C-alpha positions as CSV (number, residue, x, y, z in Angstrom):
1,M,74.8,105.9,82.4
2,S,71.1,106.3,82.6
3,Y,69.4,107.8,85.6
4,R,67.5,104.5,86.1
5,L,70.8,102.7,86.5
6,S,72.1,105.3,88.9
7,R,68.9,105.1,91.0
8,R,69.2,101.3,91.2
9,R,72.8,101.6,92.4
10,F,71.8,104.1,95.1
11,L,68.9,102.0,96.3
12,S,71.1,98.9,96.4
13,Q,73.7,100.8,98.5
14,L,71.0,102.3,100.7
15,S,69.6,98.8,101.5
16,S,73.0,97.6,102.7
17,A,74.1,97.7,106.3
18,G,76.2,100.9,106.0
19,A,74.8,103.7,103.8
20,A,78.1,105.6,103.9
21,L,80.2,102.6,102.9
22,G,79.2,102.8,99.3
23,L,80.2,106.4,99.2
24,H,83.6,105.7,100.8
25,R,84.2,103.1,98.0
26,L,83.3,105.7,95.4
27,L,85.7,108.2,97.0
28,G,88.4,105.5,97.0
29,A,87.9,104.7,93.4
30,Y,88.2,108.5,92.6
31,D,91.1,109.2,94.8
32,A,93.7,106.4,95.5
33,N,94.7,108.1,98.7
34,A,91.3,108.0,100.3
35,Q,91.6,107.3,104.0
36,A,89.6,104.1,104.7
37,T,88.6,104.0,108.4
38,D,89.7,100.3,108.7
39,K,93.1,100.6,107.0
40,L,95.9,98.5,108.6
41,R,99.6,98.6,108.0
42,L,102.3,96.0,108.5
43,L,105.9,96.8,109.2
44,V,108.4,94.0,109.6
45,I,111.7,94.9,111.3
46,R,114.6,92.4,111.2
47,R,117.7,92.6,113.3
48,P,120.3,89.8,112.6
49,N,122.0,86.9,114.4
50,G,119.5,86.0,117.0
51,T,119.7,86.9,120.7
52,V,120.8,85.6,124.1
53,R,117.9,83.8,125.7
54,Q,119.1,84.3,129.2
55,E,118.8,88.1,128.6
56,W,115.7,88.1,126.4
57,L,112.7,86.7,128.4
58,P,114.2,84.7,131.3
59,G,111.4,82.9,133.0
60,G,108.9,85.0,130.9
61,N,110.2,88.2,132.4
62,F,111.8,91.1,130.6
63,G,115.6,90.6,130.6
64,S,118.2,93.3,129.9
65,I,117.6,93.1,126.1
66,M,113.9,93.6,126.5
67,Q,114.0,96.5,129.0
68,P,114.1,99.2,126.3
69,F,110.5,98.1,125.4
70,E,109.3,98.6,128.9
71,G,107.5,101.8,128.0
72,L,105.7,100.0,125.1
73,R,104.3,97.1,127.2
74,S,100.7,98.2,126.6
75,R,101.3,97.8,122.9
76,L,103.5,94.7,123.0
77,L,102.8,91.0,122.6
78,A,105.9,88.9,123.3
79,F,106.1,85.2,122.4
80,R,107.8,82.3,124.2
81,N,108.4,78.9,122.7
82,L,107.6,80.0,119.2
83,N,109.6,77.8,116.8
84,L,110.7,78.2,113.2
85,V,110.3,74.9,111.4
86,T,112.1,74.4,108.1
87,S,111.2,72.0,105.3
88,N,113.2,70.5,102.5
89,G,116.5,71.6,104.0
90,G,117.7,75.0,105.1
91,N,118.1,74.1,108.8
92,D,121.0,75.3,110.8
93,S,121.7,78.4,108.7
94,H,120.9,82.1,108.6
95,E,119.9,81.7,105.0
96,G,117.4,78.9,105.6
97,G,116.0,80.7,108.6
98,A,115.4,83.9,106.8
99,V,113.7,82.3,103.8
100,T,111.5,80.0,105.9
101,L,110.6,82.8,108.4
102,M,109.2,85.0,105.6
103,T,107.7,82.5,103.2
104,G,106.6,79.7,105.6
105,T,107.2,77.0,103.0
106,G,109.9,74.6,101.9
107,I,113.1,76.0,100.4
108,G,114.5,75.3,97.0
109,T,118.0,74.6,95.7
110,S,121.0,76.7,96.7
111,R,122.5,79.4,94.4
112,P,126.0,78.5,93.2
113,P,128.7,78.8,94.2
114,S,127.3,78.8,97.8
115,N,125.9,75.6,99.3
116,D,123.5,77.4,101.6
117,D,122.2,80.5,99.7
118,W,118.8,78.9,99.6
119,R,116.2,79.9,97.0
120,N,112.6,80.5,98.1
121,T,109.8,78.6,96.4
122,T,106.8,80.9,97.0
123,A,106.0,84.5,97.6
124,S,106.7,85.8,101.1
125,V,103.8,86.3,103.4
126,D,104.2,90.1,103.6
127,Q,103.6,90.1,99.8
128,L,100.5,87.9,100.2
129,I,99.1,90.3,102.7
130,A,100.1,93.3,100.5
131,R,97.9,92.0,97.7
132,T,94.8,92.8,99.9
133,T,95.9,96.5,100.2
134,P,95.5,99.1,97.5
135,A,98.4,100.0,95.3
136,L,98.6,103.5,96.5
137,M,100.3,105.9,94.0
138,G,101.7,102.8,92.3
139,L,103.4,101.5,95.5
140,R,102.1,98.4,97.2
141,T,105.1,97.6,99.4
142,L,108.5,99.1,100.4
143,Q,111.7,97.2,101.1
144,L,114.4,99.1,102.9
145,A,117.7,98.2,104.7
146,A,120.2,100.2,106.7
147,H,123.2,97.9,106.0
148,N,123.9,94.9,103.7
149,K,127.4,93.6,104.3
150,Q,127.8,90.0,105.5
151,D,130.5,88.0,107.2
152,G,131.7,86.1,104.2
153,A,130.5,86.0,100.6
154,P,127.2,88.0,99.9
155,E,124.2,85.7,99.7
156,L,120.8,86.7,98.4
157,A,118.9,84.8,101.1
158,N,120.6,86.8,103.8
159,L,120.0,90.1,102.1
160,H,116.3,89.8,101.3
161,L,113.1,89.5,103.3
162,S,110.4,90.0,100.6
163,Y,109.8,87.7,97.6
164,S,107.2,88.3,94.8
165,G,107.2,84.7,93.8
166,A,109.4,81.6,93.6
167,D,113.1,82.6,93.4
168,M,112.0,86.3,92.9
169,P,113.6,88.3,95.7
170,I,112.7,92.0,96.0
171,A,115.9,93.9,96.7
172,P,115.7,96.4,99.6
173,D,116.8,100.0,99.0
174,L,120.0,100.8,100.9
175,D,120.5,104.4,99.7
176,A,117.9,106.5,101.4
177,A,118.0,109.3,98.9
178,L,117.4,107.0,95.9
179,A,114.6,105.3,97.9
180,A,113.1,108.7,98.5
181,N,113.1,109.6,94.8
182,R,111.5,106.3,94.0
183,I,108.8,106.6,96.7
184,F,107.9,110.2,96.2
185,S,108.7,110.8,92.6
186,G,105.6,112.3,91.0
187,V,103.7,112.5,94.3
188,M,102.3,115.9,95.0
189,T,102.8,116.6,98.7
190,G,102.1,119.5,101.0
191,D,99.1,121.8,101.3
192,P,98.4,122.4,97.5
193,A,98.0,118.7,96.8
194,A,96.0,118.2,100.0
195,A,93.6,121.0,99.0
196,R,93.3,119.4,95.5
197,R,92.4,116.1,97.0
198,V,89.8,117.7,99.2
199,R,88.3,119.5,96.3
200,N,88.1,116.3,94.3
201,R,86.4,114.5,97.1
202,A,84.0,117.4,97.5
203,A,83.1,117.2,93.8
204,V,82.2,113.5,94.3
205,L,80.0,114.5,97.3
206,D,78.3,117.2,95.2
207,F,77.6,114.6,92.5
208,A,76.1,112.2,95.1
209,K,74.0,114.9,96.6
210,G,72.5,115.9,93.2
211,D,71.6,112.3,92.5
212,L,70.1,112.0,96.0
213,D,68.0,115.1,95.4
214,R,66.7,113.6,92.1
215,L,65.9,110.3,93.9
216,R,63.8,112.2,96.5
217,A,61.4,113.3,93.8
218,L,60.8,109.7,92.6
219,A,61.3,107.5,95.6
220,P,58.2,106.0,97.3
221,A,57.5,107.0,100.9
222,A,58.9,103.8,102.2
223,E,62.3,104.8,100.9
224,R,62.3,108.2,102.7
225,P,64.0,107.0,105.9
226,A,66.8,105.4,104.0
227,L,67.3,108.5,101.9
228,D,67.3,110.7,105.0
229,A,70.0,108.4,106.5
230,H,72.1,108.7,103.4
231,Q,71.6,112.5,103.4
232,S,73.0,112.6,107.0
233,S,76.0,110.6,106.0
234,L,76.8,113.0,103.1
235,E,76.5,116.0,105.4
236,A,78.8,114.3,108.0
237,L,81.4,113.6,105.4
238,R,81.2,117.2,104.1
239,R,81.9,118.4,107.6
240,Q,84.8,116.1,108.0
241,L,86.3,117.4,104.7
242,A,86.1,120.9,106.1
243,T,88.2,120.0,109.2
244,P,92.0,120.1,109.4
245,S,92.1,116.5,110.5
246,M,90.9,115.4,107.1
247,M,93.7,117.3,105.3
248,P,96.5,114.8,104.4
249,T,99.5,117.0,105.4
250,C,102.4,114.9,104.2
251,A,105.8,115.8,102.7
252,A,108.8,113.9,101.3
253,P,111.6,114.0,103.9
254,M,114.9,115.6,102.9
255,V,117.4,112.7,103.4
256,T,121.0,112.2,102.3
257,G,122.1,109.1,100.4
258,G,125.2,107.0,99.9
259,Q,126.4,103.7,101.2
260,P,126.7,103.4,105.0
261,G,129.9,102.5,106.8
262,D,130.1,99.3,108.9
263,T,130.1,100.7,112.4
264,H,126.9,100.6,114.4
265,N,126.8,104.4,114.6
266,E,127.0,104.7,110.8
267,V,124.3,102.1,110.4
268,L,122.1,104.0,112.9
269,A,122.5,107.2,110.9
270,N,121.3,105.4,107.8
271,A,118.5,103.7,109.6
272,R,117.1,107.0,110.8
273,R,117.0,108.2,107.2
274,H,115.0,105.1,106.3
275,F,112.7,105.6,109.4
276,A,111.9,109.1,108.1
277,L,110.9,107.6,104.8
278,I,108.7,105.0,106.5
279,K,106.9,107.6,108.6
280,A,106.3,109.8,105.5
281,A,105.1,106.9,103.4
282,F,102.7,106.0,106.2
283,T,101.5,109.5,106.7
284,C,101.0,110.1,103.0
285,D,99.4,106.6,102.7
286,L,101.8,105.7,99.9
287,S,102.3,102.1,101.2
288,R,100.8,99.9,103.9
289,V,103.3,97.0,103.9
290,V,107.0,97.7,104.6
291,T,110.0,95.5,105.4
292,F,113.1,97.0,107.0
293,S,116.4,95.2,107.8
294,W,118.9,96.7,110.3
295,S,121.4,94.5,108.5
296,A,121.6,91.3,106.5
297,G,121.7,87.8,108.1
298,A,125.3,86.9,109.2
299,S,125.7,90.7,109.7
300,A,129.2,92.2,109.5
301,V,128.3,95.4,111.5
302,R,131.0,96.3,113.9
303,F,130.2,97.3,117.5
304,S,132.4,98.9,120.2
305,G,131.8,101.0,123.2
306,L,128.3,99.6,124.1
307,Y,129.6,99.1,127.7
308,P,132.7,100.5,129.3
309,G,135.8,98.7,127.9
310,M,133.9,96.8,125.2
311,A,136.3,96.1,122.3
312,E,135.3,96.4,118.7
313,R,133.2,93.3,117.8
314,Q,132.0,92.1,114.4
315,H,128.5,90.9,115.2
316,H,128.3,87.6,113.3
317,G,131.7,86.3,114.2
318,R,131.2,87.1,117.9
319,S,127.7,85.5,117.8
320,H,129.4,82.1,117.0
321,D,131.6,82.1,120.0
322,S,130.5,79.9,122.9
323,Y,127.7,81.3,125.0
324,D,129.1,79.4,127.9
325,D,131.6,82.3,128.1
326,A,130.2,85.2,130.1
327,G,132.1,87.7,128.0
328,V,130.5,86.4,124.8
329,R,127.0,86.6,126.4
330,R,127.8,90.2,127.6
331,D,128.9,91.3,124.1
332,I,125.9,89.8,122.3
333,A,123.4,91.0,124.9
334,A,124.8,94.5,124.6
335,I,124.5,94.4,120.8
336,D,120.9,93.0,120.9
337,R,119.9,95.6,123.5
338,W,121.3,98.3,121.2
339,Y,118.9,97.1,118.5
340,S,116.1,97.1,121.0
341,E,116.8,100.6,122.1
342,Q,116.8,102.0,118.5
343,T,113.8,100.0,117.5
344,A,111.8,101.1,120.6
345,A,112.7,104.7,119.8
346,F,111.3,104.4,116.3
347,I,108.1,102.7,117.4
348,N,107.6,105.5,119.9
349,E,108.1,107.9,117.0
350,L,105.2,106.2,115.2
351,A,103.1,106.6,118.3
352,A,103.9,110.3,118.5
353,T,103.3,111.0,114.8
354,P,99.7,112.1,113.8
355,D,97.9,110.0,111.3
356,T,95.7,111.6,108.6
357,G,92.1,111.1,109.7
358,G,93.0,111.1,113.4
359,G,95.1,109.2,115.9
360,N,98.7,108.3,115.4
361,L,100.6,106.2,113.0
362,L,101.0,103.3,115.4
363,D,97.2,103.1,116.0
364,R,96.7,101.2,112.8
365,T,100.1,99.6,112.4
366,L,101.3,96.2,113.4
367,V,105.1,96.0,113.8
368,L,106.6,92.5,113.7
369,Y,110.1,92.5,115.2
370,V,112.1,89.4,114.1
371,S,115.5,87.7,113.6
372,E,116.4,84.9,111.2
373,C,117.5,82.6,114.0
374,A,117.1,82.3,117.7
375,E,120.8,82.4,118.7
376,G,124.1,82.6,117.0
377,N,124.4,78.8,116.8
378,H,121.5,78.9,114.2
379,S,118.9,77.3,116.5
380,F,115.3,77.9,115.5
381,A,113.6,77.1,118.8
382,D,112.0,79.8,120.9
383,M,112.5,82.5,118.3
384,P,112.9,86.1,119.8
385,I,109.9,87.6,118.1
386,L,107.7,90.5,119.2
387,L,104.5,92.0,117.9
388,F,103.5,95.7,118.5
389,G,100.2,97.3,117.6
390,G,98.2,100.4,118.4
391,A,94.6,100.9,119.4
392,Q,92.9,100.1,116.1
393,T,94.9,96.9,115.4
394,R,92.9,95.0,118.1
395,L,96.2,93.4,119.3
396,V,95.7,91.8,122.7
397,A,98.9,93.3,124.1
398,N,100.7,93.9,127.5
399,R,101.6,90.2,127.9
400,V,104.0,87.4,127.3
401,L,102.3,84.5,125.4
402,D,103.7,81.0,125.8
403,V,102.6,79.3,122.6
404,Q,104.1,75.9,123.6
405,G,106.0,75.0,120.5
406,R,103.7,76.5,117.8
407,S,105.4,77.8,114.7
408,T,106.1,81.1,113.1
409,N,103.8,80.0,110.3
410,D,100.9,79.9,112.8
411,L,101.7,83.5,113.7
412,W,101.7,84.5,110.1
413,L,98.3,82.9,109.6
414,A,96.9,84.9,112.4
415,L,98.3,88.1,110.9
416,A,97.1,87.2,107.4
417,A,93.6,86.7,108.8
418,R,93.6,90.0,110.5
419,F,94.4,91.6,107.1
420,G,91.8,89.5,105.4
421,A,94.4,88.1,103.1
422,G,92.7,84.7,102.6
423,V,95.8,82.7,103.5
424,T,94.5,79.6,105.2
425,S,97.5,77.4,105.3
426,L,101.3,77.6,105.1
427,G,103.9,75.0,104.4
428,T,103.6,71.3,105.4
429,A,101.6,69.8,108.2
430,A,104.8,69.7,110.2
431,Q,105.2,73.4,109.8
432,S,101.8,74.6,111.0
433,Q,98.8,73.7,113.1
434,G,96.7,76.6,111.9
435,A,96.4,80.3,113.0
436,L,97.4,81.2,116.5
437,G,94.3,82.2,118.5
438,G,93.9,84.9,121.1
439,I,96.3,87.4,119.4
440,F,93.5,89.8,118.3
441,S,90.3,90.7,120.0
């Protein structure tokens, strides 16, 4: 490359709105783990089998199921009257709900021998969003699950949340140890690698400073203020590299593996292993889009002892008993509250975990908390969906938003816009009215 070309590039960058932005791009090209100041993450957490509306947001207030999120109100946006709208079939099923929730488009034919293991027809929206984020260390997204057994025959539509394309499900990792090997294999973690990354970035800064010094000898007087501004940016970045906050201190967690049992306590133990992976992947900036399932749709997790005298209940079967029965409502509400308690604990962990470059992991993370249906009867009206976000996500939180019958597609469009994904429509006209407004400032 000639010096003239290098000078032209610098002058072009210096004439732009942010002199340091070009340098950040240069650093990012040199080091795939460069910490962009505007990076955002998406974490989708699914718990199965819907909820009990009377205990979720009765009258727009926090019911017993929502109470574990009380301490997260300032980071929480809850939705009322947000509907899931199917197209081309799939209604009245966990499978159709899960596929439609994540893709927003019409479903395809079912997989034999099942008559409701519906195929997807497009990529899931989390994957569309992920295409706007860098493939950090070769990983663009992660798919994890704490449990995968269903009530009845296993069906792919119940097991998967992410799809790379039509009828192309991305299987979630169930074994945390195997997932850790896949995520962290070949990744240098800890202080030696962090120091190496800092040295690499410093080398780029030294190159830029040398070029800037040469430019000073040739630049006309009118260019001096811009050169001085760029010099200040370089010096500020050099100071940041010298501070501990710029050192990416990440490490692969030590987790055990194996297949989890079917009780809720065994599922929780496996979920905690996966949560450790998610925190480490976010801290190391290995992935910015993650889906996690507590269990598959039509979940066969067994619960007992969530309230005094509660008998062992298999979640899916119990969710199909009549909600006119107070005992059924009590069981399902206790189960869904348990999921709220564990999910709230993990979101609080994110808020307590330092992020490289400053702040905490939740500051730049949007957490979408979903289920594949609204209640055990497979209804899709008034879906129990929550959105959490930290300070840098610009989420307008601390409220319950009545969207008056808008669709989950409209929520996805708002999320896609926040990530700059370029997704301007989803599904048919009956499935979307456009991006929900007022979610982000």
